[in-house]
N, CA, C and O atoms as CSV, one atom per row, in Angstrom:
chain,resi,resn,atom,element,x,y,z
A,1,GLY,N,N,66.494,19.502,109.384
A,1,GLY,CA,C,66.641,20.837,110.933
A,1,GLY,C,C,67.261,20.543,111.451
A,1,GLY,O,O,67.839,19.588,110.933
A,2,HIS,N,N,67.716,20.864,112.619
A,2,HIS,CA,C,68.479,21.068,113.665
A,2,HIS,C,C,68.603,20.453,115.030
A,2,HIS,O,O,67.666,20.202,115.788
A,3,HIS,N,N,70.012,20.221,115.269
A,3,HIS,CA,C,70.074,19.347,116.657
A,3,HIS,C,C,70.967,19.220,117.555
A,3,HIS,O,O,71.354,18.079,117.805
A,4,ARG,N,N,71.394,20.073,118.101
A,4,ARG,CA,C,72.501,20.503,118.995
A,4,ARG,C,C,73.011,18.745,119.818
A,4,ARG,O,O,72.080,17.970,120.035
A,5,LEU,N,N,74.559,18.264,120.220
A,5,LEU,CA,C,74.213,17.216,120.271
A,5,LEU,C,C,75.693,17.321,121.401
A,5,LEU,O,O,76.851,17.123,121.031
A,6,ARG,N,N,75.255,17.682,122.822
A,6,ARG,CA,C,75.846,17.776,124.136
A,6,ARG,C,C,76.517,16.759,124.849
A,6,ARG,O,O,76.019,16.310,125.881
A,7,LEU,N,N,77.246,16.482,124.552
A,7,LEU,CA,C,78.288,14.800,124.866
A,7,LEU,C,C,78.918,15.272,126.273
A,7,LEU,O,O,78.858,16.423,126.706
A,8,SER,N,N,79.472,14.284,126.846
A,8,SER,CA,C,80.260,13.616,127.648
A,8,SER,C,C,81.410,12.857,126.890
A,8,SER,O,O,81.374,11.960,126.048
A,9,ARG,N,N,82.820,13.786,127.706
A,9,ARG,CA,C,84.140,12.450,126.731
A,9,ARG,C,C,83.785,11.478,127.316
A,9,ARG,O,O,83.528,10.514,126.595
A,10,LYS,N,N,83.614,11.295,128.827
A,10,LYS,CA,C,83.836,10.077,129.632
A,10,LYS,C,C,83.310,8.864,128.900
A,10,LYS,O,O,83.785,7.771,129.209
A,11,VAL,N,N,82.671,8.913,128.256
A,11,VAL,CA,C,82.334,7.613,128.153
A,11,VAL,C,C,82.450,7.402,125.961
A,11,VAL,O,O,82.179,6.331,125.419
A,12,LEU,N,N,82.877,8.642,125.182
A,12,LEU,CA,C,83.264,8.568,123.657
A,12,LEU,C,C,84.568,8.692,123.389
A,12,LEU,O,O,85.211,9.474,124.089
A,13,GLY,N,N,85.191,8.010,122.405
A,13,GLY,CA,C,86.216,8.237,121.817
A,13,GLY,C,C,86.157,9.833,120.747
A,13,GLY,O,O,85.137,10.522,120.743
A,14,LYS,N,N,86.932,10.067,120.228
A,14,LYS,CA,C,86.953,11.602,119.172
A,14,LYS,C,C,86.657,10.581,117.401
A,14,LYS,O,O,86.454,11.336,116.450
A,15,THR,N,N,86.649,9.477,117.160
A,15,THR,CA,C,85.377,9.888,116.137
A,15,THR,C,C,84.806,9.602,116.154
A,15,THR,O,O,84.394,8.980,117.133
A,16,CYS,N,N,84.041,9.794,114.837
A,16,CYS,CA,C,82.539,10.449,115.055
A,16,CYS,C,C,82.238,10.372,113.111
A,16,CYS,O,O,83.104,10.469,112.242
A,17,GLY,N,N,80.624,10.157,112.906
A,17,GLY,CA,C,80.488,10.275,111.887
A,17,GLY,C,C,78.665,10.878,111.474
A,17,GLY,O,O,77.852,11.385,112.247
A,18,LEU,N,N,78.516,10.560,109.955
A,18,LEU,CA,C,76.803,11.167,109.937
A,18,LEU,C,C,77.125,10.595,108.651
A,18,LEU,O,O,77.845,11.021,107.748
A,19,LEU,N,N,76.269,9.276,108.784
A,19,LEU,CA,C,75.551,8.435,107.134
A,19,LEU,C,C,74.173,9.404,107.055
A,19,LEU,O,O,73.722,9.846,108.111
A,20,PRO,N,N,73.675,9.645,106.081
A,20,PRO,CA,C,72.614,9.934,104.491
A,20,PRO,C,C,71.658,8.841,105.104
A,20,PRO,O,O,70.525,9.154,104.741
A,21,LEU,N,N,71.609,7.712,105.863
A,21,LEU,CA,C,70.783,6.457,105.593
A,21,LEU,C,C,69.167,7.157,105.025
A,21,LEU,O,O,68.779,8.237,105.472
A,22,GLY,N,N,68.393,6.401,104.054
A,22,GLY,CA,C,67.870,7.001,103.068
A,22,GLY,C,C,67.334,7.853,103.011
A,22,GLY,O,O,66.179,8.119,103.341
A,23,SER,N,N,68.307,8.562,102.462
A,23,SER,CA,C,68.279,10.069,101.856
A,23,SER,C,C,68.318,9.376,99.758
A,23,SER,O,O,68.060,10.142,98.830
A,24,GLY,N,N,68.640,8.078,99.584
A,24,GLY,CA,C,68.403,8.043,98.465
A,24,GLY,C,C,69.565,8.682,97.623
A,24,GLY,O,O,70.353,9.438,98.189
A,25,SER,N,N,69.739,8.296,95.802
A,25,SER,CA,C,70.776,8.850,95.568
A,25,SER,C,C,71.210,10.794,95.546
A,25,SER,O,O,72.246,11.431,95.361
A,26,GLU,N,N,69.415,11.238,95.917
A,26,GLU,CA,C,70.070,12.924,96.094
A,26,GLU,C,C,70.944,13.350,96.978
A,26,GLU,O,O,71.106,14.565,97.095
A,27,GLY,N,N,71.649,12.484,97.739
A,27,GLY,CA,C,71.725,12.681,99.002
A,27,GLY,C,C,70.947,14.108,99.905
A,27,GLY,O,O,69.782,14.469,99.734
A,28,LEU,N,N,71.964,14.759,100.886
A,28,LEU,CA,C,71.676,15.067,101.815
A,28,LEU,C,C,72.815,15.826,102.009
A,28,LEU,O,O,73.940,15.332,102.082
A,29,ARG,N,N,72.425,17.720,102.148
A,29,ARG,CA,C,73.462,18.704,102.229
A,29,ARG,C,C,73.182,19.190,103.983
A,29,ARG,O,O,72.265,19.634,104.674
A,30,VAL,N,N,74.968,18.673,104.166
A,30,VAL,CA,C,74.614,18.687,105.692
A,30,VAL,C,C,75.862,19.786,106.019
A,30,VAL,O,O,76.886,19.922,105.349
A,31,MET,N,N,75.508,20.481,107.158
A,31,MET,CA,C,76.311,21.549,107.562
A,31,MET,C,C,76.498,21.269,109.336
A,31,MET,O,O,75.799,21.061,110.327
A,32,THR,N,N,77.767,21.408,108.992
A,32,THR,CA,C,77.967,21.106,111.408
A,32,THR,C,C,78.951,22.101,111.769
A,32,THR,O,O,79.740,22.645,110.996
A,33,LYS,N,N,78.827,22.303,113.081
A,33,LYS,CA,C,79.720,23.444,114.132
A,33,LYS,C,C,80.081,22.353,115.227
A,33,LYS,O,O,79.308,21.524,115.705
A,34,GLY,N,N,81.322,22.520,115.496
A,34,GLY,CA,C,81.922,21.772,116.592
A,34,GLY,C,C,83.073,20.221,116.476
A,34,GLY,O,O,83.767,19.565,117.253
A,35,LEU,N,N,82.690,20.207,114.901
A,35,LEU,CA,C,83.706,18.476,115.194
A,35,LEU,C,C,84.879,19.085,114.220
A,35,LEU,O,O,84.261,19.806,113.436
A,36,GLU,N,N,86.530,19.153,113.834
A,36,GLU,CA,C,87.401,18.959,113.512
A,36,GLU,C,C,87.549,19.215,111.504
A,36,GLU,O,O,88.448,19.568,110.740
A,37,TRP,N,N,86.598,18.936,111.413
A,37,TRP,CA,C,86.157,19.081,109.953
A,37,TRP,C,C,84.924,19.382,109.559
A,37,TRP,O,O,84.154,18.506,109.167
A,38,ASP,N,N,84.636,20.507,109.611
A,38,ASP,CA,C,83.345,21.086,109.630
A,38,ASP,C,C,82.185,20.796,108.169
A,38,ASP,O,O,82.427,21.113,107.005
A,39,LEU,N,N,81.437,20.391,108.477
A,39,LEU,CA,C,80.438,20.027,106.744
A,39,LEU,C,C,79.496,21.700,106.545
A,39,LEU,O,O,78.664,22.161,107.327
A,40,ASP,N,N,80.018,22.340,105.178
A,40,ASP,CA,C,79.295,23.658,105.080
A,40,ASP,C,C,78.416,22.808,104.372
A,40,ASP,O,O,78.762,21.770,104.936
A,41,GLY,N,N,77.885,22.585,103.885
A,41,GLY,CA,C,76.379,21.873,103.224
A,41,GLY,C,C,76.755,21.979,102.019
A,41,GLY,O,O,75.739,21.693,101.385
A,42,SER,N,N,77.891,22.299,101.001
A,42,SER,CA,C,78.908,22.179,99.458
A,42,SER,C,C,78.268,21.341,98.760
A,42,SER,O,O,77.615,21.468,97.724
A,43,ILE,N,N,78.611,20.078,99.701
A,43,ILE,CA,C,78.936,18.862,99.290
A,43,ILE,C,C,77.279,17.842,99.738
A,43,ILE,O,O,76.693,17.678,100.808
A,44,GLU,N,N,76.912,17.184,97.843
A,44,GLU,CA,C,75.509,16.539,98.994
A,44,GLU,C,C,76.467,15.565,99.250
A,44,GLU,O,O,77.492,15.254,98.643
A,45,SER,N,N,75.806,15.031,100.526
A,45,SER,CA,C,76.212,13.501,101.182
A,45,SER,C,C,75.630,12.416,101.029
A,45,SER,O,O,74.535,12.386,101.591
A,46,THR,N,N,76.043,11.094,100.253
A,46,THR,CA,C,75.357,10.121,99.876
A,46,THR,C,C,76.048,8.690,100.199
A,46,THR,O,O,77.201,8.288,100.357
A,47,LEU,N,N,74.843,8.171,100.215
A,47,LEU,CA,C,75.795,6.563,100.828
A,47,LEU,C,C,76.877,6.113,99.473
A,47,LEU,O,O,77.949,5.578,99.758
A,48,GLY,N,N,76.477,6.395,97.859
A,48,GLY,CA,C,77.248,6.260,97.270
A,48,GLY,C,C,78.256,7.341,96.513
A,48,GLY,O,O,78.539,7.129,95.334
A,49,GLY,N,N,78.771,8.442,97.164
A,49,GLY,CA,C,79.920,9.409,97.134
A,49,GLY,C,C,80.179,9.865,98.398
A,49,GLY,O,O,80.399,8.842,99.046
A,50,PHE,N,N,80.228,10.327,98.751
A,50,PHE,CA,C,81.084,11.238,99.845
A,50,PHE,C,C,80.046,11.423,101.324
A,50,PHE,O,O,79.248,12.352,101.452
A,51,LEU,N,N,80.163,10.841,101.876
A,51,LEU,CA,C,80.584,10.443,103.772
A,51,LEU,C,C,81.163,10.519,104.384
A,51,LEU,O,O,82.292,10.035,104.307
A,52,SER,N,N,80.552,11.428,105.725
A,52,SER,CA,C,81.896,11.680,106.933
A,52,SER,C,C,81.339,11.358,107.835
A,52,SER,O,O,80.477,11.718,108.636
A,53,THR,N,N,82.743,9.670,107.297
A,53,THR,CA,C,82.223,8.951,108.398
A,53,THR,C,C,83.837,8.816,109.281
A,53,THR,O,O,84.193,7.663,109.527
A,54,SER,N,N,84.507,9.644,109.607
A,54,SER,CA,C,85.844,9.815,109.920
A,54,SER,C,C,85.884,10.674,110.660
A,54,SER,O,O,86.674,10.344,111.545
A,55,ASN,N,N,85.514,11.566,110.833
A,55,ASN,CA,C,85.623,13.156,111.608
A,55,ASN,C,C,85.889,13.066,113.140
A,55,ASN,O,O,85.777,12.138,113.940
A,56,HIS,N,N,86.143,13.904,113.217
A,56,HIS,CA,C,86.486,13.487,115.244
A,56,HIS,C,C,85.732,15.159,116.130
A,56,HIS,O,O,85.487,16.268,115.653
A,57,LEU,N,N,85.615,14.754,117.162
A,57,LEU,CA,C,85.100,15.302,118.031
A,57,LEU,C,C,86.064,16.106,118.849
A,57,LEU,O,O,87.068,15.544,119.287
A,58,VAL,N,N,85.835,17.434,119.104
A,58,VAL,CA,C,86.631,18.640,119.608
A,58,VAL,C,C,85.524,18.964,120.953
A,58,VAL,O,O,84.379,18.593,121.213
A,59,PRO,N,N,86.671,19.980,121.725
A,59,PRO,CA,C,86.197,19.784,123.094
A,59,PRO,C,C,85.653,21.323,123.096
A,59,PRO,O,O,86.114,22.403,122.727
A,60,ALA,N,N,84.467,20.885,123.685
A,60,ALA,CA,C,83.495,22.337,123.329
A,60,ALA,C,C,84.104,23.899,124.333
A,60,ALA,O,O,84.689,24.120,125.394
A,61,SER,N,N,83.331,24.919,122.834
A,61,SER,CA,C,83.468,25.770,123.550
A,61,SER,C,C,82.557,26.533,124.852
A,61,SER,O,O,81.346,26.407,125.034
A,62,GLY,N,N,83.508,27.342,125.672
A,62,GLY,CA,C,81.989,27.991,127.180
A,62,GLY,C,C,81.318,27.006,127.604
A,62,GLY,O,O,80.145,26.730,127.351
A,63,VAL,N,N,82.182,26.369,128.367
A,63,VAL,CA,C,80.385,24.658,128.713
A,63,VAL,C,C,80.540,25.924,130.285
A,63,VAL,O,O,81.353,26.841,130.404
A,64,GLU,N,N,79.596,25.554,131.133
A,64,GLU,CA,C,79.708,25.842,132.555
A,64,GLU,C,C,80.882,25.664,132.936
A,64,GLU,O,O,81.727,24.825,132.622
A,65,GLU,N,N,80.885,27.074,134.105
A,65,GLU,CA,C,81.941,27.108,135.065
A,65,GLU,C,C,81.777,25.651,136.115
A,65,GLU,O,O,80.697,25.157,136.439
A,66,GLY,N,N,82.854,25.253,136.438
A,66,GLY,CA,C,83.382,23.971,136.602
A,66,GLY,C,C,83.242,22.922,136.370
A,66,GLY,O,O,83.191,22.038,137.224
A,67,THR,N,N,83.114,22.703,134.802
A,67,THR,CA,C,83.546,21.865,134.086
A,67,THR,C,C,84.552,21.859,133.386
A,67,THR,O,O,84.840,22.808,132.657
A,68,ASN,N,N,85.235,20.823,133.485
A,68,ASN,CA,C,86.712,20.212,132.402
A,68,ASN,C,C,86.125,20.707,131.442
A,68,ASN,O,O,84.935,20.393,131.457
A,69,PRO,N,N,86.480,21.513,130.379
A,69,PRO,CA,C,85.930,21.616,128.896
A,69,PRO,C,C,86.221,20.217,127.865
A,69,PRO,O,O,85.738,19.637,126.893
A,70,ASP,N,N,87.253,20.151,128.733
A,70,ASP,CA,C,88.254,18.791,128.012
A,70,ASP,C,C,87.114,17.354,127.812
A,70,ASP,O,O,87.306,16.441,127.009
A,71,GLU,N,N,85.856,17.469,128.826
A,71,GLU,CA,C,85.114,15.947,128.884
A,71,GLU,C,C,84.184,16.607,128.223
A,71,GLU,O,O,83.197,16.125,128.779
A,72,MET,N,N,83.716,17.434,127.364
A,72,MET,CA,C,82.445,17.622,127.439
A,72,MET,C,C,83.040,18.277,125.324
A,72,MET,O,O,84.023,18.975,125.076
A,73,VAL,N,N,82.132,17.771,124.378
A,73,VAL,CA,C,81.936,18.275,123.662
A,73,VAL,C,C,80.459,18.405,123.126
A,73,VAL,O,O,79.589,17.614,123.491
A,74,GLU,N,N,80.050,20.104,121.674
A,74,GLU,CA,C,78.915,19.935,122.052
A,74,GLU,C,C,79.327,20.501,120.096
A,74,GLU,O,O,80.265,21.157,119.643
A,75,VAL,N,N,78.126,19.857,119.424
A,75,VAL,CA,C,78.574,19.319,117.965
A,75,VAL,C,C,76.855,20.024,117.191
A,75,VAL,O,O,75.987,19.466,117.862
A,76,GLU,N,N,76.528,20.453,116.699
A,76,GLU,CA,C,75.807,21.664,115.958
A,76,GLU,C,C,75.411,20.386,114.506
A,76,GLU,O,O,76.172,19.610,113.928
A,77,VAL,N,N,74.118,20.609,114.345
A,77,VAL,CA,C,74.262,19.186,112.985
A,77,VAL,C,C,72.896,19.882,112.188
A,77,VAL,O,O,71.811,19.516,112.639
A,78,TRP,N,N,72.868,20.830,111.071
A,78,TRP,CA,C,71.466,20.777,109.566
A,78,TRP,C,C,71.938,19.854,108.905
A,78,TRP,O,O,73.069,19.372,108.838
A,79,ASN,N,N,71.027,19.642,108.432
A,79,ASN,CA,C,69.976,18.521,107.221
A,79,ASN,C,C,69.014,19.489,106.295
A,79,ASN,O,O,68.073,20.117,106.782
A,80,ARG,N,N,69.376,19.532,104.868
A,80,ARG,CA,C,68.492,20.386,104.600
A,80,ARG,C,C,67.661,19.531,103.729
A,80,ARG,O,O,67.918,19.351,102.539
A,81,GLY,N,N,66.206,18.774,104.631
A,81,GLY,CA,C,65.522,17.848,104.063
A,81,GLY,C,C,64.912,16.840,105.241
A,81,GLY,O,O,65.550,16.544,106.251
A,82,PRO,N,N,63.405,16.305,104.904
A,82,PRO,CA,C,63.135,15.623,105.212
A,82,PRO,C,C,63.581,14.117,106.203
A,82,PRO,O,O,63.033,13.750,107.243
A,83,GLU,N,N,64.507,13.586,105.620
A,83,GLU,CA,C,65.461,12.180,105.508
A,83,GLU,C,C,66.442,12.308,106.741
A,83,GLU,O,O,67.232,13.173,107.119
A,84,PRO,N,N,65.937,10.721,107.328
A,84,PRO,CA,C,67.269,11.268,108.321
A,84,PRO,C,C,68.411,11.294,108.044
A,84,PRO,O,O,68.912,11.481,106.935
A,85,LEU,N,N,69.224,10.991,109.647
A,85,LEU,CA,C,70.967,11.642,108.560
A,85,LEU,C,C,70.849,10.605,110.562
A,85,LEU,O,O,70.000,10.765,111.439
A,86,TYR,N,N,71.950,9.765,110.551
A,86,TYR,CA,C,72.424,8.838,111.826
A,86,TYR,C,C,73.702,9.193,112.200
A,86,TYR,O,O,74.603,9.095,111.367
A,87,TRP,N,N,73.899,9.534,113.158
A,87,TRP,CA,C,75.489,10.306,113.959
A,87,TRP,C,C,76.014,8.542,114.151
A,87,TRP,O,O,75.379,7.489,114.081
A,88,THR,N,N,76.791,8.708,114.294
A,88,THR,CA,C,77.574,7.408,115.000
A,88,THR,C,C,79.047,7.741,115.845
A,88,THR,O,O,79.828,8.592,115.420
A,89,VAL,N,N,79.229,7.191,116.716
A,89,VAL,CA,C,79.824,7.795,117.659
A,89,VAL,C,C,81.202,7.104,118.051
A,89,VAL,O,O,80.865,6.867,119.211
A,90,GLU,N,N,82.347,6.657,117.985
A,90,GLU,CA,C,82.712,6.033,118.834
A,90,GLU,C,C,83.389,6.190,120.667
A,90,GLU,O,O,83.814,7.214,121.202
A,91,LEU,N,N,83.240,4.385,121.437
A,91,LEU,CA,C,82.578,4.519,122.833
A,91,LEU,C,C,84.132,4.280,123.355
A,91,LEU,O,O,84.886,3.548,122.714
A,92,VAL,N,N,84.495,4.857,124.394
A,92,VAL,CA,C,85.690,4.569,124.859
A,92,VAL,C,C,85.901,3.202,125.749
A,92,VAL,O,O,85.339,2.746,126.745
A,93,LYS,N,N,86.714,2.877,125.118
A,93,LYS,CA,C,87.312,1.047,126.604
A,93,LYS,C,C,87.680,1.163,127.962
A,93,LYS,O,O,88.684,1.489,128.594
A,94,ASP,N,N,86.067,0.637,128.291
A,94,ASP,CA,C,85.839,0.199,129.799
A,94,ASP,C,C,87.490,0.179,131.242
A,94,ASP,O,O,87.288,-0.165,132.407
């Protein structure tokens, strides 16, 4: 599926990850746009192999007028297959 996440950096830290829980040994092919190290779908993501657990959020481009781009992130995620893909993200301390 394809998902677009539009998030406020006011509550989020910069570290994020994608976990292919439930994908079994076949894994998932995952593509992202908007992360420091985007995934291109060329490597299968599996719990016993490659995982994107320590990626970084980057400021969104093209945010609405009057919005500080450093306070917004926009991430797009595509996964090939019906298995769930879990998003993790660091929260800022109060």
